[in-house]
N, CA, C and O atoms as a Tripos MOL2 file, in Angstrom:
@<TRIPOS>MOLECULE
protein
  312   311    78     0     0
PROTEIN
NO_CHARGES

@<TRIPOS>ATOM
      1 N          -7.3960   22.6640   12.4690 N.3       1 UNK1
      2 CA         -8.0470   21.3770   12.3880 C.3       1 UNK1
      3 C          -7.5630   20.5360   13.5710 C.2       1 UNK1
      4 O          -6.3850   20.5610   13.9300 O.2       1 UNK1
      5 N          -8.4800   19.8030   14.1560 N.am      2 UNK2
      6 CA         -8.1580   18.9380   15.2850 C.3       2 UNK2
      7 C          -7.2810   17.7710   14.8460 C.2       2 UNK2
      8 O          -7.3910   17.2870   13.7190 O.2       2 UNK2
      9 N          -6.4150   17.3290   15.7420 N.am      3 UNK3
     10 CA         -5.4730   16.2530   15.4220 C.3       3 UNK3
     11 C          -6.1810   14.9510   15.0520 C.2       3 UNK3
     12 O          -5.7470   14.2510   14.1370 O.2       3 UNK3
     13 N          -7.2610   14.6250   15.7500 N.am      4 UNK4
     14 CA         -7.9970   13.3890   15.4420 C.3       4 UNK4
     15 C          -8.5860   13.4270   14.0370 C.2       4 UNK4
     16 O          -8.5640   12.4330   13.3120 O.2       4 UNK4
     17 N          -9.1080   14.5780   13.6710 N.am      5 UNK5
     18 CA         -9.7050   14.7330   12.3390 C.3       5 UNK5
     19 C          -8.6200   14.6380   11.2580 C.2       5 UNK5
     20 O          -8.8210   13.9970   10.2270 O.2       5 UNK5
     21 N          -7.4710   15.2810   11.5000 N.am      6 UNK6
     22 CA         -6.3810   15.2160   10.5370 C.3       6 UNK6
     23 C          -5.8980   13.7750   10.3810 C.2       6 UNK6
     24 O          -5.6270   13.3270    9.2670 O.2       6 UNK6
     25 N          -5.7930   13.0620   11.4790 N.am      7 UNK7
     26 CA         -5.3490   11.6730   11.4270 C.3       7 UNK7
     27 C          -6.3390   10.8160   10.6350 C.2       7 UNK7
     28 O          -5.9320    9.9550    9.8550 O.2       7 UNK7
     29 N          -7.6350   11.0530   10.8350 N.am      8 UNK8
     30 CA         -8.6580   10.2920   10.1140 C.3       8 UNK8
     31 C          -8.5630   10.5480    8.6110 C.2       8 UNK8
     32 O          -8.6580    9.6120    7.8180 O.2       8 UNK8
     33 N          -8.3790   11.7970    8.2190 N.am      9 UNK9
     34 CA         -8.2550   12.1350    6.7930 C.3       9 UNK9
     35 C          -6.9640   11.5460    6.2310 C.2       9 UNK9
     36 O          -6.9510   11.0170    5.1200 O.2       9 UNK9
     37 N          -5.8760   11.6380    7.0010 N.am     10 UNK10
     38 CA         -4.5920   11.0720    6.5620 C.3      10 UNK10
     39 C          -4.7010    9.5670    6.3700 C.2      10 UNK10
     40 O          -4.1620    9.0240    5.4050 O.2      10 UNK10
     41 N          -5.3880    8.8950    7.2690 N.am     11 UNK11
     42 CA         -5.5940    7.4510    7.1350 C.3      11 UNK11
     43 C          -6.3840    7.1270    5.8700 C.2      11 UNK11
     44 O          -6.0730    6.1720    5.1590 O.2      11 UNK11
     45 N          -7.3980    7.9240    5.6030 N.am     12 UNK12
     46 CA         -8.1880    7.7330    4.3810 C.3      12 UNK12
     47 C          -7.3250    7.9460    3.1540 C.2      12 UNK12
     48 O          -7.3890    7.1660    2.2040 O.2      12 UNK12
     49 N          -6.5160    8.9980    3.1670 N.am     13 UNK13
     50 CA         -5.6230    9.2640    2.0370 C.3      13 UNK13
     51 C          -4.7190    8.0750    1.7500 C.2      13 UNK13
     52 O          -4.5810    7.6570    0.6000 O.2      13 UNK13
     53 N          -4.1090    7.5370    2.7810 N.am     14 UNK14
     54 CA         -3.2030    6.4050    2.5910 C.3      14 UNK14
     55 C          -3.9360    5.1550    2.1010 C.2      14 UNK14
     56 O          -3.3630    4.3370    1.3820 O.2      14 UNK14
     57 N          -5.1740    5.0160    2.4840 N.am     15 UNK15
     58 CA         -5.9520    3.8480    2.0700 C.3      15 UNK15
     59 C          -6.4170    3.9410    0.6240 C.2      15 UNK15
     60 O          -6.4300    2.9340   -0.0840 O.2      15 UNK15
     61 N          -6.8010    5.1380    0.1740 N.am     16 UNK16
     62 CA         -7.4130    5.2610   -1.1510 C.3      16 UNK16
     63 C          -6.4470    5.6540   -2.2640 C.2      16 UNK16
     64 O          -6.7380    5.4130   -3.4360 O.2      16 UNK16
     65 N          -5.3120    6.2510   -1.9290 N.am     17 UNK17
     66 CA         -4.4140    6.7430   -2.9690 C.3      17 UNK17
     67 C          -3.7530    5.5980   -3.7230 C.2      17 UNK17
     68 O          -3.3610    4.5870   -3.1410 O.2      17 UNK17
     69 N          -3.6380    5.7860   -5.0380 N.am     18 UNK18
     70 CA         -2.9130    4.8550   -5.8950 C.3      18 UNK18
     71 C          -1.9420    5.6800   -6.7390 C.2      18 UNK18
     72 O          -2.1860    6.8650   -6.9640 O.2      18 UNK18
     73 N          -0.8510    5.0830   -7.2070 N.am     19 UNK19
     74 CA          0.1360    5.8560   -7.9700 C.3      19 UNK19
     75 C          -0.4080    6.5150   -9.2390 C.2      19 UNK19
     76 O           0.1250    7.5370   -9.6710 O.2      19 UNK19
     77 N          -1.4470    5.9560   -9.8400 N.am     20 UNK20
     78 CA         -1.9770    6.5210  -11.0850 C.3      20 UNK20
     79 C          -3.1790    7.4430  -10.8700 C.2      20 UNK20
     80 O          -3.8110    7.8640  -11.8380 O.2      20 UNK20
     81 N          -3.4970    7.7570   -9.6280 N.am     21 UNK21
     82 CA         -4.6640    8.5650   -9.2970 C.3      21 UNK21
     83 C          -4.3640   10.0550   -9.4980 C.2      21 UNK21
     84 O          -3.3180   10.5480   -9.0760 O.2      21 UNK21
     85 N          -5.2920   10.7600  -10.1450 N.am     22 UNK22
     86 CA         -5.1240   12.2000  -10.3230 C.3      22 UNK22
     87 C          -5.5240   12.9290   -9.0340 C.2      22 UNK22
     88 O          -6.2660   12.3800   -8.2190 O.2      22 UNK22
     89 N          -5.0440   14.1460   -8.8460 N.am     23 UNK23
     90 CA         -5.4450   14.9120   -7.6650 C.3      23 UNK23
     91 C          -6.9640   15.0660   -7.5380 C.2      23 UNK23
     92 O          -7.5110   15.0250   -6.4360 O.2      23 UNK23
     93 N          -7.6250   15.2410   -8.6620 N.am     24 UNK24
     94 CA         -9.0810   15.3900   -8.6510 C.3      24 UNK24
     95 C          -9.7620   14.1060   -8.1570 C.2      24 UNK24
     96 O         -10.7070   14.1660   -7.3710 O.2      24 UNK24
     97 N          -9.2870   12.9660   -8.6120 N.am     25 UNK25
     98 CA         -9.8370   11.6820   -8.1740 C.3      25 UNK25
     99 C          -9.5770   11.4610   -6.6850 C.2      25 UNK25
    100 O         -10.4460   10.9760   -5.9610 O.2      25 UNK25
    101 N          -8.3880   11.8160   -6.2420 N.am     26 UNK26
    102 CA         -8.0390   11.6610   -4.8330 C.3      26 UNK26
    103 C          -8.9150   12.5500   -3.9620 C.2      26 UNK26
    104 O          -9.4150   12.1080   -2.9270 O.2      26 UNK26
    105 N          -9.1000   13.7720   -4.3650 N.am     27 UNK27
    106 CA         -9.9460   14.6940   -3.6180 C.3      27 UNK27
    107 C         -11.3700   14.1670   -3.5160 C.2      27 UNK27
    108 O         -11.9810   14.2250   -2.4490 O.2      27 UNK27
    109 N         -11.9030   13.6500   -4.6280 N.am     28 UNK28
    110 CA        -13.2630   13.1060   -4.6230 C.3      28 UNK28
    111 C         -13.3760   11.8950   -3.6950 C.2      28 UNK28
    112 O         -14.3450   11.7730   -2.9460 O.2      28 UNK28
    113 N         -12.3920   11.0060   -3.7460 N.am     29 UNK29
    114 CA        -12.4210    9.8080   -2.9050 C.3      29 UNK29
    115 C         -12.4100   10.1780   -1.4230 C.2      29 UNK29
    116 O         -13.1130    9.5600   -0.6240 O.2      29 UNK29
    117 N         -11.6220   11.1740   -1.0570 N.am     30 UNK30
    118 CA        -11.5620   11.5950    0.3410 C.3      30 UNK30
    119 C         -12.8450   12.3120    0.7330 C.2      30 UNK30
    120 O         -13.3630   12.0970    1.8290 O.2      30 UNK30
    121 N         -13.3640   13.1580   -0.1450 N.am     31 UNK31
    122 CA        -14.6070   13.8900    0.1320 C.3      31 UNK31
    123 C         -15.7900   12.9400    0.3070 C.2      31 UNK31
    124 O         -16.7270   13.2510    1.0420 O.2      31 UNK31
    125 N         -15.7550   11.7830   -0.3620 N.am     32 UNK32
    126 CA        -16.8260   10.7970   -0.2020 C.3      32 UNK32
    127 C         -16.9030   10.3130    1.2450 C.2      32 UNK32
    128 O         -17.9910   10.0690    1.7660 O.2      32 UNK32
    129 N         -15.7370   10.1760    1.8940 N.am     33 UNK33
    130 CA        -15.7050    9.7070    3.2820 C.3      33 UNK33
    131 C         -15.6910   10.8370    4.3050 C.2      33 UNK33
    132 O         -16.0760   10.6400    5.4570 O.2      33 UNK33
    133 N         -15.2510   12.0090    3.8880 N.am     34 UNK34
    134 CA        -15.1590   13.1690    4.7900 C.3      34 UNK34
    135 C         -15.7770   14.3810    4.0800 C.2      34 UNK34
    136 O         -15.0570   15.2940    3.6750 O.2      34 UNK34
    137 N         -17.1000   14.3930    3.9310 N.am     35 UNK35
    138 CA        -17.7540   15.4360    3.1400 C.3      35 UNK35
    139 C         -17.5670   16.8640    3.6770 C.2      35 UNK35
    140 O         -17.6790   17.8240    2.9150 O.2      35 UNK35
    141 N         -17.2900   17.0100    4.9500 N.am     36 UNK36
    142 CA        -17.1160   18.3510    5.5170 C.3      36 UNK36
    143 C         -15.6750   18.8510    5.4240 C.2      36 UNK36
    144 O         -15.4010   20.0020    5.7630 O.2      36 UNK36
    145 N         -14.7590   18.0090    4.9730 N.am     37 UNK37
    146 CA        -13.3520   18.4030    4.8660 C.3      37 UNK37
    147 C         -13.1620   19.3490    3.6800 C.2      37 UNK37
    148 O         -13.6610   19.0970    2.5830 O.2      37 UNK37
    149 N         -12.4440   20.4230    3.9160 N.am     38 UNK38
    150 CA        -12.1340   21.3650    2.8350 C.3      38 UNK38
    151 C         -10.9070   20.8700    2.0770 C.2      38 UNK38
    152 O         -10.1960   19.9770    2.5390 O.2      38 UNK38
    153 N         -10.6680   21.4620    0.9060 N.am     39 UNK39
    154 CA         -9.4720   21.1160    0.1480 C.3      39 UNK39
    155 C          -8.2260   21.4090    0.9800 C.2      39 UNK39
    156 O          -7.2540   20.6540    0.9540 O.2      39 UNK39
    157 N          -8.2730   22.4990    1.7040 N.am     40 UNK40
    158 CA         -7.1430   22.8900    2.5460 C.3      40 UNK40
    159 C          -6.9050   21.8450    3.6380 C.2      40 UNK40
    160 O          -5.7600   21.4870    3.9100 O.2      40 UNK40
    161 N          -7.9720   21.3570    4.2610 N.am     41 UNK41
    162 CA         -7.8480   20.3100    5.2800 C.3      41 UNK41
    163 C          -7.2270   19.0430    4.6890 C.2      41 UNK41
    164 O          -6.3700   18.4120    5.3090 O.2      41 UNK41
    165 N          -7.6660   18.6840    3.4990 N.am     42 UNK42
    166 CA         -7.1750   17.4770    2.8510 C.3      42 UNK42
    167 C          -5.7020   17.6390    2.4630 C.2      42 UNK42
    168 O          -4.9140   16.7060    2.6160 O.2      42 UNK42
    169 N          -5.3320   18.8170    1.9650 N.am     43 UNK43
    170 CA         -3.9290   19.0740    1.6250 C.3      43 UNK43
    171 C          -3.0540   19.0190    2.8690 C.2      43 UNK43
    172 O          -1.9580   18.4600    2.8280 O.2      43 UNK43
    173 N          -3.5220   19.5920    3.9710 N.am     44 UNK44
    174 CA         -2.7550   19.5280    5.2210 C.3      44 UNK44
    175 C          -2.5990   18.0890    5.6940 C.2      44 UNK44
    176 O          -1.5240   17.6850    6.1380 O.2      44 UNK44
    177 N          -3.6670   17.3280    5.5970 N.am     45 UNK45
    178 CA         -3.6060   15.9200    5.9980 C.3      45 UNK45
    179 C          -2.6660   15.1420    5.0820 C.2      45 UNK45
    180 O          -2.0080   14.1990    5.5210 O.2      45 UNK45
    181 N          -2.6030   15.5360    3.8090 N.am     46 UNK46
    182 CA         -1.6760   14.8720    2.8810 C.3      46 UNK46
    183 C          -0.2340   15.1390    3.3010 C.2      46 UNK46
    184 O           0.5820   14.2170    3.3170 O.2      46 UNK46
    185 N           0.0920   16.3890    3.6430 N.am     47 UNK47
    186 CA          1.4420   16.6920    4.1200 C.3      47 UNK47
    187 C           1.7430   15.9210    5.4060 C.2      47 UNK47
    188 O           2.8340   15.3750    5.5710 O.2      47 UNK47
    189 N           0.7800   15.8830    6.3010 N.am     48 UNK48
    190 CA          0.9410   15.1290    7.5490 C.3      48 UNK48
    191 C           1.2130   13.6570    7.2530 C.2      48 UNK48
    192 O           2.1000   13.0490    7.8530 O.2      48 UNK48
    193 N           0.4540   13.0960    6.3360 N.am     49 UNK49
    194 CA          0.5910   11.6940    5.9770 C.3      49 UNK49
    195 C           1.9500   11.4090    5.3380 C.2      49 UNK49
    196 O           2.5480   10.3610    5.5840 O.2      49 UNK49
    197 N           2.4290   12.3340    4.5250 N.am     50 UNK50
    198 CA          3.7450   12.1840    3.8970 C.3      50 UNK50
    199 C           4.8180   12.0720    4.9750 C.2      50 UNK50
    200 O           5.6830   11.1990    4.9150 O.2      50 UNK50
    201 N           4.7520   12.9580    5.9520 N.am     51 UNK51
    202 CA          5.7440   12.9580    7.0230 C.3      51 UNK51
    203 C           5.6290   11.6790    7.8560 C.2      51 UNK51
    204 O           6.6350   11.0420    8.1680 O.2      51 UNK51
    205 N           4.4160   11.3150    8.2060 N.am     52 UNK52
    206 CA          4.1950   10.1510    9.0640 C.3      52 UNK52
    207 C           4.5560    8.8370    8.3770 C.2      52 UNK52
    208 O           4.9280    7.8710    9.0420 O.2      52 UNK52
    209 N           4.4480    8.7970    7.0540 N.am     53 UNK53
    210 CA          4.6640    7.5430    6.3180 C.3      53 UNK53
    211 C           5.8380    7.6300    5.3510 C.2      53 UNK53
    212 O           5.8790    6.8960    4.3630 O.2      53 UNK53
    213 N           6.7800    8.5070    5.6190 N.am     54 UNK54
    214 CA          7.8880    8.7520    4.6890 C.3      54 UNK54
    215 C           8.6700    7.4960    4.3350 C.2      54 UNK54
    216 O           9.1560    7.3670    3.2120 O.2      54 UNK54
    217 N           8.7960    6.5820    5.2640 N.am     55 UNK55
    218 CA          9.5810    5.3870    4.9990 C.3      55 UNK55
    219 C           8.7310    4.2130    4.5250 C.2      55 UNK55
    220 O           9.2450    3.1120    4.3270 O.2      55 UNK55
    221 N           7.4520    4.4410    4.3450 N.am     56 UNK56
    222 CA          6.5450    3.3760    3.9340 C.3      56 UNK56
    223 C           6.4580    3.2400    2.4300 C.2      56 UNK56
    224 O           7.4770    3.1110    1.7500 O.2      56 UNK56
    225 N           5.2610    3.2680    1.9170 N.am     57 UNK57
    226 CA          4.9770    3.0830    0.4960 C.3      57 UNK57
    227 C           5.3740    4.3320   -0.2920 C.2      57 UNK57
    228 O           4.6980    5.3570   -0.2110 O.2      57 UNK57
    229 N           6.4620    4.2490   -1.0480 N.am     58 UNK58
    230 CA          6.9760    5.4150   -1.7660 C.3      58 UNK58
    231 C           6.0540    5.8690   -2.8940 C.2      58 UNK58
    232 O           5.9890    7.0640   -3.1840 O.2      58 UNK58
    233 N           5.3400    4.9450   -3.5350 N.am     59 UNK59
    234 CA          4.4080    5.3190   -4.5970 C.3      59 UNK59
    235 C           3.2770    6.1750   -4.0550 C.2      59 UNK59
    236 O           2.9200    7.1920   -4.6500 O.2      59 UNK59
    237 N           2.7170    5.7660   -2.9330 N.am     60 UNK60
    238 CA          1.6350    6.5360   -2.3180 C.3      60 UNK60
    239 C           2.1500    7.8800   -1.8150 C.2      60 UNK60
    240 O           1.5000    8.9090   -1.9950 O.2      60 UNK60
    241 N           3.3180    7.8610   -1.1870 N.am     61 UNK61
    242 CA          3.8850    9.0940   -0.6560 C.3      61 UNK61
    243 C           4.1650   10.0880   -1.7790 C.2      61 UNK61
    244 O           3.9080   11.2810   -1.6220 O.2      61 UNK61
    245 N           4.6770    9.6230   -2.8860 N.am     62 UNK62
    246 CA          4.9690   10.4880   -4.0320 C.3      62 UNK62
    247 C           3.6900   11.1170   -4.5760 C.2      62 UNK62
    248 O           3.6690   12.3070   -4.8890 O.2      62 UNK62
    249 N           2.6300   10.3300   -4.6900 N.am     63 UNK63
    250 CA          1.3660   10.8440   -5.2050 C.3      63 UNK63
    251 C           0.7430   11.8380   -4.2270 C.2      63 UNK63
    252 O           0.2110   12.8640   -4.6500 O.2      63 UNK63
    253 N           0.8010   11.5510   -2.9390 N.am     64 UNK64
    254 CA          0.2810   12.4880   -1.9430 C.3      64 UNK64
    255 C           1.0660   13.8000   -1.9630 C.2      64 UNK64
    256 O           0.4900   14.8760   -1.7950 O.2      64 UNK64
    257 N           2.3640   13.7070   -2.1650 N.am     65 UNK65
    258 CA          3.1960   14.9040   -2.2280 C.3      65 UNK65
    259 C           2.7850   15.7770   -3.4160 C.2      65 UNK65
    260 O           2.6400   16.9920   -3.2760 O.2      65 UNK65
    261 N           2.6010   15.1650   -4.5700 N.am     66 UNK66
    262 CA          2.1800   15.9110   -5.7600 C.3      66 UNK66
    263 C           0.8170   16.5730   -5.5250 C.2      66 UNK66
    264 O           0.6190   17.7330   -5.8860 O.2      66 UNK66
    265 N          -0.1060   15.8430   -4.9290 N.am     67 UNK67
    266 CA         -1.4270   16.3850   -4.6300 C.3      67 UNK67
    267 C          -1.3280   17.5620   -3.6630 C.2      67 UNK67
    268 O          -1.9050   18.6210   -3.9090 O.2      67 UNK67
    269 N          -0.6000   17.3780   -2.5700 N.am     68 UNK68
    270 CA         -0.4930   18.4200   -1.5450 C.3      68 UNK68
    271 C           0.1470   19.6860   -2.1090 C.2      68 UNK68
    272 O          -0.3030   20.7930   -1.8150 O.2      68 UNK68
    273 N           1.1780   19.5300   -2.9060 N.am     69 UNK69
    274 CA          1.8250   20.7020   -3.5080 C.3      69 UNK69
    275 C           0.8970   21.4130   -4.4820 C.2      69 UNK69
    276 O           0.8430   22.6430   -4.5090 O.2      69 UNK69
    277 N           0.1740   20.6470   -5.2750 N.am     70 UNK70
    278 CA         -0.7510   21.2550   -6.2330 C.3      70 UNK70
    279 C          -1.8370   22.0470   -5.5160 C.2      70 UNK70
    280 O          -2.1620   23.1610   -5.9290 O.2      70 UNK70
    281 N          -2.3970   21.4920   -4.4560 N.am     71 UNK71
    282 CA         -3.4420   22.1910   -3.7100 C.3      71 UNK71
    283 C          -2.8820   23.4040   -2.9810 C.2      71 UNK71
    284 O          -3.5530   24.4330   -2.8970 O.2      71 UNK71
    285 N          -1.6790   23.3060   -2.4570 N.am     72 UNK72
    286 CA         -1.0510   24.4130   -1.7340 C.3      72 UNK72
    287 C          -0.7670   25.5670   -2.7050 C.2      72 UNK72
    288 O          -0.9400   26.7350   -2.3560 O.2      72 UNK72
    289 N          -0.3340   25.2350   -3.9140 N.am     73 UNK73
    290 CA         -0.0660   26.2420   -4.9200 C.3      73 UNK73
    291 C          -1.3430   26.9610   -5.3300 C.2      73 UNK73
    292 O          -1.3310   28.1750   -5.5290 O.2      73 UNK73
    293 N          -2.4370   26.2320   -5.4580 N.am     74 UNK74
    294 CA         -3.7320   26.8420   -5.7900 C.3      74 UNK74
    295 C          -4.1530   27.8210   -4.7030 C.2      74 UNK74
    296 O          -4.6140   28.9240   -4.9980 O.2      74 UNK74
    297 N          -3.9930   27.4120   -3.4320 N.am     75 UNK75
    298 CA         -4.3590   28.2790   -2.3100 C.3      75 UNK75
    299 C          -3.5390   29.5540   -2.2940 C.2      75 UNK75
    300 O          -4.0710   30.6250   -2.0010 O.2      75 UNK75
    301 N          -2.2550   29.4610   -2.6040 N.am     76 UNK76
    302 CA         -1.3790   30.6240   -2.6050 C.3      76 UNK76
    303 C          -1.7410   31.6040   -3.7220 C.2      76 UNK76
    304 O          -1.5810   32.8160   -3.5740 O.2      76 UNK76
    305 N          -2.2310   31.0640   -4.8440 N.am     77 UNK77
    306 CA         -2.5890   31.9120   -5.9740 C.3      77 UNK77
    307 C          -3.9040   32.6390   -5.7610 C.2      77 UNK77
    308 O          -4.1560   33.6600   -6.4010 O.2      77 UNK77
    309 N          -4.7470   32.1280   -4.8700 N.am     78 UNK78
    310 CA         -6.0750   32.7190   -4.6620 C.3      78 UNK78
    311 C          -6.0390   33.8900   -3.7510 C.2      78 UNK78
    312 O          -7.0770   34.4930   -3.4800 O.2      78 UNK78
@<TRIPOS>BOND
     1     1     2 1
     2     2     3 1
     3     3     4 2
     4     3     5 am
     5     5     6 1
     6     6     7 1
     7     7     8 2
     8     7     9 am
     9     9    10 1
    10    10    11 1
    11    11    12 2
    12    11    13 am
    13    13    14 1
    14    14    15 1
    15    15    16 2
    16    15    17 am
    17    17    18 1
    18    18    19 1
    19    19    20 2
    20    19    21 am
    21    21    22 1
    22    22    23 1
    23    23    24 2
    24    23    25 am
    25    25    26 1
    26    26    27 1
    27    27    28 2
    28    27    29 am
    29    29    30 1
    30    30    31 1
    31    31    32 2
    32    31    33 am
    33    33    34 1
    34    34    35 1
    35    35    36 2
    36    35    37 am
    37    37    38 1
    38    38    39 1
    39    39    40 2
    40    39    41 am
    41    41    42 1
    42    42    43 1
    43    43    44 2
    44    43    45 am
    45    45    46 1
    46    46    47 1
    47    47    48 2
    48    47    49 am
    49    49    50 1
    50    50    51 1
    51    51    52 2
    52    51    53 am
    53    53    54 1
    54    54    55 1
    55    55    56 2
    56    55    57 am
    57    57    58 1
    58    58    59 1
    59    59    60 2
    60    59    61 am
    61    61    62 1
    62    62    63 1
    63    63    64 2
    64    63    65 am
    65    65    66 1
    66    66    67 1
    67    67    68 2
    68    67    69 am
    69    69    70 1
    70    70    71 1
    71    71    72 2
    72    71    73 am
    73    73    74 1
    74    74    75 1
    75    75    76 2
    76    75    77 am
    77    77    78 1
    78    78    79 1
    79    79    80 2
    80    79    81 am
    81    81    82 1
    82    82    83 1
    83    83    84 2
    84    83    85 am
    85    85    86 1
    86    86    87 1
    87    87    88 2
    88    87    89 am
    89    89    90 1
    90    90    91 1
    91    91    92 2
    92    91    93 am
    93    93    94 1
    94    94    95 1
    95    95    96 2
    96    95    97 am
    97    97    98 1
    98    98    99 1
    99    99   100 2
   100    99   101 am
   101   101   102 1
   102   102   103 1
   103   103   104 2
   104   103   105 am
   105   105   106 1
   106   106   107 1
   107   107   108 2
   108   107   109 am
   109   109   110 1
   110   110   111 1
   111   111   112 2
   112   111   113 am
   113   113   114 1
   114   114   115 1
   115   115   116 2
   116   115   117 am
   117   117   118 1
   118   118   119 1
   119   119   120 2
   120   119   121 am
   121   121   122 1
   122   122   123 1
   123   123   124 2
   124   123   125 am
   125   125   126 1
   126   126   127 1
   127   127   128 2
   128   127   129 am
   129   129   130 1
   130   130   131 1
   131   131   132 2
   132   131   133 am
   133   133   134 1
   134   134   135 1
   135   135   136 2
   136   135   137 am
   137   137   138 1
   138   138   139 1
   139   139   140 2
   140   139   141 am
   141   141   142 1
   142   142   143 1
   143   143   144 2
   144   143   145 am
   145   145   146 1
   146   146   147 1
   147   147   148 2
   148   147   149 am
   149   149   150 1
   150   150   151 1
   151   151   152 2
   152   151   153 am
   153   153   154 1
   154   154   155 1
   155   155   156 2
   156   155   157 am
   157   157   158 1
   158   158   159 1
   159   159   160 2
   160   159   161 am
   161   161   162 1
   162   162   163 1
   163   163   164 2
   164   163   165 am
   165   165   166 1
   166   166   167 1
   167   167   168 2
   168   167   169 am
   169   169   170 1
   170   170   171 1
   171   171   172 2
   172   171   173 am
   173   173   174 1
   174   174   175 1
   175   175   176 2
   176   175   177 am
   177   177   178 1
   178   178   179 1
   179   179   180 2
   180   179   181 am
   181   181   182 1
   182   182   183 1
   183   183   184 2
   184   183   185 am
   185   185   186 1
   186   186   187 1
   187   187   188 2
   188   187   189 am
   189   189   190 1
   190   190   191 1
   191   191   192 2
   192   191   193 am
   193   193   194 1
   194   194   195 1
   195   195   196 2
   196   195   197 am
   197   197   198 1
   198   198   199 1
   199   199   200 2
   200   199   201 am
   201   201   202 1
   202   202   203 1
   203   203   204 2
   204   203   205 am
   205   205   206 1
   206   206   207 1
   207   207   208 2
   208   207   209 am
   209   209   210 1
   210   210   211 1
   211   211   212 2
   212   211   213 am
   213   213   214 1
   214   214   215 1
   215   215   216 2
   216   215   217 am
   217   217   218 1
   218   218   219 1
   219   219   220 2
   220   219   221 am
   221   221   222 1
   222   222   223 1
   223   223   224 2
   224   223   225 am
   225   225   226 1
   226   226   227 1
   227   227   228 2
   228   227   229 am
   229   229   230 1
   230   230   231 1
   231   231   232 2
   232   231   233 am
   233   233   234 1
   234   234   235 1
   235   235   236 2
   236   235   237 am
   237   237   238 1
   238   238   239 1
   239   239   240 2
   240   239   241 am
   241   241   242 1
   242   242   243 1
   243   243   244 2
   244   243   245 am
   245   245   246 1
   246   246   247 1
   247   247   248 2
   248   247   249 am
   249   249   250 1
   250   250   251 1
   251   251   252 2
   252   251   253 am
   253   253   254 1
   254   254   255 1
   255   255   256 2
   256   255   257 am
   257   257   258 1
   258   258   259 1
   259   259   260 2
   260   259   261 am
   261   261   262 1
   262   262   263 1
   263   263   264 2
   264   263   265 am
   265   265   266 1
   266   266   267 1
   267   267   268 2
   268   267   269 am
   269   269   270 1
   270   270   271 1
   271   271   272 2
   272   271   273 am
   273   273   274 1
   274   274   275 1
   275   275   276 2
   276   275   277 am
   277   277   278 1
   278   278   279 1
   279   279   280 2
   280   279   281 am
   281   281   282 1
   282   282   283 1
   283   283   284 2
   284   283   285 am
   285   285   286 1
   286   286   287 1
   287   287   288 2
   288   287   289 am
   289   289   290 1
   290   290   291 1
   291   291   292 2
   292   291   293 am
   293   293   294 1
   294   294   295 1
   295   295   296 2
   296   295   297 am
   297   297   298 1
   298   298   299 1
   299   299   300 2
   300   299   301 am
   301   301   302 1
   302   302   303 1
   303   303   304 2
   304   303   305 am
   305   305   306 1
   306   306   307 1
   307   307   308 2
   308   307   309 am
   309   309   310 1
   310   310   311 1
   311   311   312 2
@<TRIPOS>SUBSTRUCTURE
     1 UNK1         2 RESIDUE 1 A UNK
     2 UNK2         6 RESIDUE 1 A UNK
     3 UNK3        10 RESIDUE 1 A UNK
     4 UNK4        14 RESIDUE 1 A UNK
     5 UNK5        18 RESIDUE 1 A UNK
     6 UNK6        22 RESIDUE 1 A UNK
     7 UNK7        26 RESIDUE 1 A UNK
     8 UNK8        30 RESIDUE 1 A UNK
     9 UNK9        34 RESIDUE 1 A UNK
    10 UNK10       38 RESIDUE 1 A UNK
    11 UNK11       42 RESIDUE 1 A UNK
    12 UNK12       46 RESIDUE 1 A UNK
    13 UNK13       50 RESIDUE 1 A UNK
    14 UNK14       54 RESIDUE 1 A UNK
    15 UNK15       58 RESIDUE 1 A UNK
    16 UNK16       62 RESIDUE 1 A UNK
    17 UNK17       66 RESIDUE 1 A UNK
    18 UNK18       70 RESIDUE 1 A UNK
    19 UNK19       74 RESIDUE 1 A UNK
    20 UNK20       78 RESIDUE 1 A UNK
    21 UNK21       82 RESIDUE 1 A UNK
    22 UNK22       86 RESIDUE 1 A UNK
    23 UNK23       90 RESIDUE 1 A UNK
    24 UNK24       94 RESIDUE 1 A UNK
    25 UNK25       98 RESIDUE 1 A UNK
    26 UNK26      102 RESIDUE 1 A UNK
    27 UNK27      106 RESIDUE 1 A UNK
    28 UNK28      110 RESIDUE 1 A UNK
    29 UNK29      114 RESIDUE 1 A UNK
    30 UNK30      118 RESIDUE 1 A UNK
    31 UNK31      122 RESIDUE 1 A UNK
    32 UNK32      126 RESIDUE 1 A UNK
    33 UNK33      130 RESIDUE 1 A UNK
    34 UNK34      134 RESIDUE 1 A UNK
    35 UNK35      138 RESIDUE 1 A UNK
    36 UNK36      142 RESIDUE 1 A UNK
    37 UNK37      146 RESIDUE 1 A UNK
    38 UNK38      150 RESIDUE 1 A UNK
    39 UNK39      154 RESIDUE 1 A UNK
    40 UNK40      158 RESIDUE 1 A UNK
    41 UNK41      162 RESIDUE 1 A UNK
    42 UNK42      166 RESIDUE 1 A UNK
    43 UNK43      170 RESIDUE 1 A UNK
    44 UNK44      174 RESIDUE 1 A UNK
    45 UNK45      178 RESIDUE 1 A UNK
    46 UNK46      182 RESIDUE 1 A UNK
    47 UNK47      186 RESIDUE 1 A UNK
    48 UNK48      190 RESIDUE 1 A UNK
    49 UNK49      194 RESIDUE 1 A UNK
    50 UNK50      198 RESIDUE 1 A UNK
    51 UNK51      202 RESIDUE 1 A UNK
    52 UNK52      206 RESIDUE 1 A UNK
    53 UNK53      210 RESIDUE 1 A UNK
    54 UNK54      214 RESIDUE 1 A UNK
    55 UNK55      218 RESIDUE 1 A UNK
    56 UNK56      222 RESIDUE 1 A UNK
    57 UNK57      226 RESIDUE 1 A UNK
    58 UNK58      230 RESIDUE 1 A UNK
    59 UNK59      234 RESIDUE 1 A UNK
    60 UNK60      238 RESIDUE 1 A UNK
    61 UNK61      242 RESIDUE 1 A UNK
    62 UNK62      246 RESIDUE 1 A UNK
    63 UNK63      250 RESIDUE 1 A UNK
    64 UNK64      254 RESIDUE 1 A UNK
    65 UNK65      258 RESIDUE 1 A UNK
    66 UNK66      262 RESIDUE 1 A UNK
    67 UNK67      266 RESIDUE 1 A UNK
    68 UNK68      270 RESIDUE 1 A UNK
    69 UNK69      274 RESIDUE 1 A UNK
    70 UNK70      278 RESIDUE 1 A UNK
    71 UNK71      282 RESIDUE 1 A UNK
    72 UNK72      286 RESIDUE 1 A UNK
    73 UNK73      290 RESIDUE 1 A UNK
    74 UNK74      294 RESIDUE 1 A UNK
    75 UNK75      298 RESIDUE 1 A UNK
    76 UNK76      302 RESIDUE 1 A UNK
    77 UNK77      306 RESIDUE 1 A UNK
    78 UNK78      310 RESIDUE 1 A UNK
């Protein structure tokens, strides 16, 4: 995935994520703005966003981490 595209998805993730949001809701919110993004692209952007914003909003970072791990685990099982 291109760096600009990953940054755009990561920015969307940080904007839309809330601490009470489920992974399914987060995926839908991102897909609404980035319909061509795959789950794998979104999970990668979530990991990128976690690293880039580690010292920022801990609630958002925690939720993105849970989402990214859940999606990564699904990919590994497939």
